[in-house]
N, C-alpha and C positions, 0 to 999 in steps of 0.2 A: 488566623489559621496558618498564615504564611510567614516565613522568616526570610530576611534578605540574603541574604546571600545574593462684379457687375455681361448676353449669353443667348445664343440662338435657340429657337424652338427645338431644333434637332438635338442640340447638346442637352437641353433640359430634359427632353424625352429619354435620352440615354441615361441621364443621371437618375431620373425617377425609376426607370426600369431596373437599374442596378440596385437601388434601395429595396425595391419590391422583391428582387430575387436573392437579396443577400442572405436571408434566413435559410435558404435551401441550396445556395451555390456552394459546392464543395471547396472551390478555390478561395472563398472568402472565410471559410471556417477555420477556427483554431483547432488544431489536431489534439488528440488525447492519446499520446503514444505509450504511456506507461500507466500502471494502476494508480499512481498519484498525479497524473496529469502532465501537461507540457513542460513544467519545471520540476517535476517530481516532488511537489510540495502540497498537492491537494487544492491548488488555486487555479481557477479559470477566469479569463478576461472576457468571456462571452456575456452579452446582455440580452434583455428581452426574453428571458426564459420563463417557462411556466412556474407559477407559484403553487397553484392548486390543480389537482387532477384526481381521477378515479377511473374505474373500469370503463366509464362512459363519458369521461370529460378530459379534454386535452391529451388524448392518447392517439398518436398518429398511426401506430400499429403495435401489434403484439404477436410475436412468433414463438410457437412452442419449440422447446429444445429437447434433444434426445435423452437427456439425463441431467441430474443436478450437479452443481458445483458452486463454489463461492468466489470464483475468480472474476475480477473486474474486466469487462471488455475494453479493448483499445481501439481507437479510431484514427484513421488517416484519410483525409478528404472524403471520398465516397465509399469507403470500405470500413467494415467493423470486423474485428477479429476477437475470437474468444475460445476458451478451452471448455470441454465438456466431457462427460462420460456417456457411453452407450453400451450398457451391460458391462462387459469386461474391458471394452476398448476405451482408450484415451484419445480424444479427438482435438484437433485444431480446426476451427470452422471460420468461414468468411461469409459475411452478409453484406449486401449493399445497403445504403442508407434508406432504400425503399422497403427494407425488410425482407428482401428475397435472398435465399441462400445461394451463394456463388460456387462454393466448393467446400469440401472437408477432406482432411487427411487423418489417417490413424497414426498417431505418433508412437503409440505403444499399447501394450495390454497389461493386465494384472491390476486392475483397479481395486483399491481397498477403501472401505468406508472407515471414517474415524469418529469415535464417540457417538455412534448411532447417527444422529442427524446433523452433526457439526461440520463434516467435510469429507473429502475423498482425495484421490490421487490427482485430481485435476484442479486442485486448489490454487497453485501458483498462477499468476496472470501472465499473459504473453507480453511481448515488447515489440514495437515496430519503429522503423525509421522511414517508412513510406515506400521502401524498395524491398525490404525483407521483414520477416517476422521470426522472432526467436521464442521458443517455448521450452519450458522446463516442467516436468511432471514429478509427482511424488515418488514414482518408481525409479527416478534417476535419469529417465530419458530426457536428453537435451538435444535440441535440433534447431536448424535454421531452414526457412522456407522462403521462396519468393512470394510477392503479394498475389501471384497467380496460382499459388499452391504447389509449386514445384520444390521438391526437396533439394537442398543444397548440401547439407551434411547432417548427420545424426549419430549419436552414440549414447551409451549408458554410463553415467558417473559411477554407478555401483560396480559395473564390469571393470572400469578403468582404475578406480581408487578404493574399492572395497565396499562391502554391504553397509547400508544405512542401519543404524541402531537407534531408533527414535520411536517413542511410545505411540504417538498419534499421527505419524506420517510426516513427511517432509513437505512443508508448505511455503518455504521462502521463495520470493520472486527475485530474479536476478536484476542487476543494474546494467544498463548499456551506457557507455561513455567513450566517445572518440574511438570507435572501432573495436572496443573491448567489451566483453561480457564478464561481469563480476558476480560471484556467488559466495554465499556463506553456507557451509554445511556444518551445523553445530549439533552434534549428536554423541552418543556413546552409551556403553552398557551401564545400567543402573546397579550392576552387581560388581563385586570385587573378585578377581582383578578386572580393571576396565578394558573395554575393547571398543573399536569404532572411533578413530582419531578425528577430532574436529579440525576443519581446515577452511581456509579462504582461498578462492581460486579465481584467476583471471585467464580468459581464453580469447584468442583472436575471433572476432565475431563472424568473419567471413570463412574461416577454415575450421574453427572449433579446436585448433591446436592450443595446448597449454602455453601461456606466457610466463606465469609464475603461480606457485602454490606454496602456501605457508601453513604450518601447524598453528592452530589457534589455542594458545595456552590458557589453561584455567585450572583452578583447584576446586571447581564446583563438583558436587557429587549427587547421587541419587537422581531424582527426576530433573534436577536443575541443569544437568548436562545437556538437556534437550532445549532447543529454541525453535519457535514457530514464527518468529519475527523475520522481517526482510531487511537487508542492508539498505542504507540510503547514501547518496553522494553529498559531499560538501565541497563545492567548487567556488571559491571566493578568495580574492586578495592573494592570488598566487598559490593558494592551497588546493590540492586535489586529493581529497580524502574519501575513503570508503569507510562509512561508519557501520560497524557490525554490532549486533546486540544479542546477548544470550550467555548462558552459563555464568551467571552472576556478574558479568562485566560488559561494559560498552567499550569497544576497542576500535580506534581509528588506525587505518592502514594507508600508506602512501599508494595511490593508484599506479604509480610508475613501476614500482618494484616489489610491493607487498611488505615492505618494512613497517614494523609497528611504530607509530608516531606517538600515540598516547593511549592510556587506558584509564577508565573510571571504575573503581571498585566501590565497595560500601553499599551496593545495591541489595545485597543479601549477606550481611556481615557474618563471618565465621568465627573470628578470633577476638571479638570485642567483649569486654566484661559486661556481664548482666544482659547480654543480647543473645537470644536463642536463634540459631540458624534454622531457616525455614526450609524443610526438605522437599517441598513441592512448588517452589517459587519459580516455575518456568516462565519465560517471557514470550508473549504473543504479540502485543502492540509494538510497533516499530518506532524508533525516535523520529523527531521532526527537526528540520534545520532551516535557519534563515541567517542572513549576514550577522556574524558575531555571536551566534547562539545555537546550541544544540539542546533540544528538550528530550530528556530521557525518561520514559515511563518504566515502571517495574510491573508488578502484578498483585492481585489479591488485596486490593485496598492499601497497598504499601505506599511508599513515597515516590515522588517524581522529582527530577533534578534538572536545572538549567545550568549548562556549563559553557565555558569558552572553548572554541575549537582550535585556537591558535597556539596551543601549548604543546609541551613535549613531556614524555615520561609518564610516571604514575601520578595522575592529577587528583587522586582520591582525597588527599589531605593537603594538596598544594594551595598555598594562599592565593585567593582571588580566582581560583579555577571554577568554583561553584558560585554562580551568580545568585541563585536563590533555590529554595527547596519547598516543595509541597509535602508536608509531613505524612499525609495520608490521602486515601481515595484516588490513587492513580487510575487512569483508564487501564482496564485489563486486556482488552482486545483492540478497540479503535485507537488509531494513532493520533497524537495531538495535531492540531492545526495552528500554524503561526501566520498572522496577517496584520499588517499595519500596526505594529506595536502591541498586539494582543495575542495571547495563547488561549485556544479553546480546547477544553478537555471534555470528552463524553465518556461517562463511566459505563460499565458493563450493564448496569441496571437502569440506565436512562437518565441519569442526572447530567446536566451540562453546567460547566463552570468556566469562567473567563478570568484571566489574570494578566497583569502588566508584564511585558517581556523584560523590562529593565529591573523592576523591583520584586515581582511576584505578588504584588498587591492584588487581592481578590476583588473583582467588581460585582460578580453575582454568582450565586449557586441556585439553580432552578431545576425543577423536575420536568421531564418530557414523558414520552411513552415508557411506562414502567415494564419493560420487557428486555430480553437479551439484545444488546447492540453488538454487532460483529463488524459491520462496515465502518470505514473511517470517514470523518466529516469532510465535506467539500465546500469551498467558498466560490460563489459566483454572483455577480451583479448585486453586491451588498448584502448577500444572504448566505446563511450556513444551512446545508442540507445534512440531516442526520438520519441514518437508516436503522430500522429496528428489524429484528429477526422474523417478526410476525407479518411483515409486509408494509408497515407504516413508515412514512418518511416525514419527519418533522422539519419545517422550514422556520428558521428564526432570523431576526434582523441582526446583521453583524454590528458590533459596537459594544460600548461599555455597559449599556443598559439592555437587559433581557426583554425581548418582544417576540411573542409567538405570532407568526404570520399564518401558518397553515399546518394542518395534520392530514396527510394524504394516505390512502390505503389501497394497495393493489391486491390485497387479499391472497398473497402467495408468499411462501417463505423466502426471505431475502437476507442474504449474508454478504453480498459483494458491495463494494463501495460504488457510488454513482460515478458515471463518466459523462463528460459534457463536451459536445462538439456540434457543428452545424445548426446552432440554435436549438439544440435538442438535449434533453437529459435522458441518458440511457440507463435503464435499470435491469440488471440481470438477476432474476429470481431463480429459485431452484426449478421452476417449471418453464420459464419463458424469458425471452428478451423483449423489453418494452422500450418504445420510443415516445417520450413525453415532450409534446411541443404545443405551444399556444395555437388553438384552432380558431 
């Protein structure tokens, strides 16, 4: 299927107490500051997590939310932050790890649902550094708050740079890196002449002031002008790149000044002989990165590509740029997961497959819950967690051989990716926030 390309009693007492408390002590917890975790790659180093749960098993608490959303919660020590809707209002909320609400802020108004039950204007996830939280809403509201809920700054991207023109709403989550917030706004009119210029933006995280903004050039047309993916950072070996994805291209920009470093085309070819351009191949799944590799999904059972990140220019046909290709069955919404030499893909309809990062060799292709998968896979403690839209979470063993460990059901609609911290798996359903912890 694939182609290459030796202690006093007192001290002992303290040590034992520390071990007992470690699962609930915030100071010992690994934070989950972005939708893809501490290193923005979907990987957690926490251990001793629950493998099985249900409404009456291994549930520490469940807190109803004011409205639905698919945004992943973020966690820093003893606080959980998430976005939600409450009627027309767009909220940023804070909970303690005891499940008690601490505060909420109305970031904006004007919520719009997208594709019935698929999402709304609170779809982008927040970001935190433990002192501040940044939130972006589908309406263009962009703001910074302290962890105590005090507004630092806020404005609308639509007011500042022009109206969004995107069919199912802006869903992209920003990237925070070294005091800067990076956003991709990939949109535009599906009619001729085009309107709504796509752009990539860097702002000062503490002031909101623009640092740089560049036009994101593309010859995509019709629905393909719209992207629902999120940018990802690639920071390795002296490279600091923002990988943006949408409008038929994956494009890497220098985080320093916004200059284009490389672009990958061929994701939806327009001008190749005997190849028909797909007019609705909009991208939703985001790329994934690990040292020496960026894995690029497309959409609608199309191809996925593994590329080198250390090149320059148009790498579409550059020799050695594409490491390998998956010719078909790309994940349509869940982002790929890269861990210890393996890439895990979860398709929209619940198939999971695993390939080698170096060669693209397939190790398995297996079926899980045959239902819509919207959240991205997460790795922790030797396991992969896969979320299905009907509330089921499949747990499989990480590695080259497929092993199903558990299939758990919270019986509530679930589109957000899991978040892991404090020895706890946090699941944000459309109805509630769940804390899953071994009891």
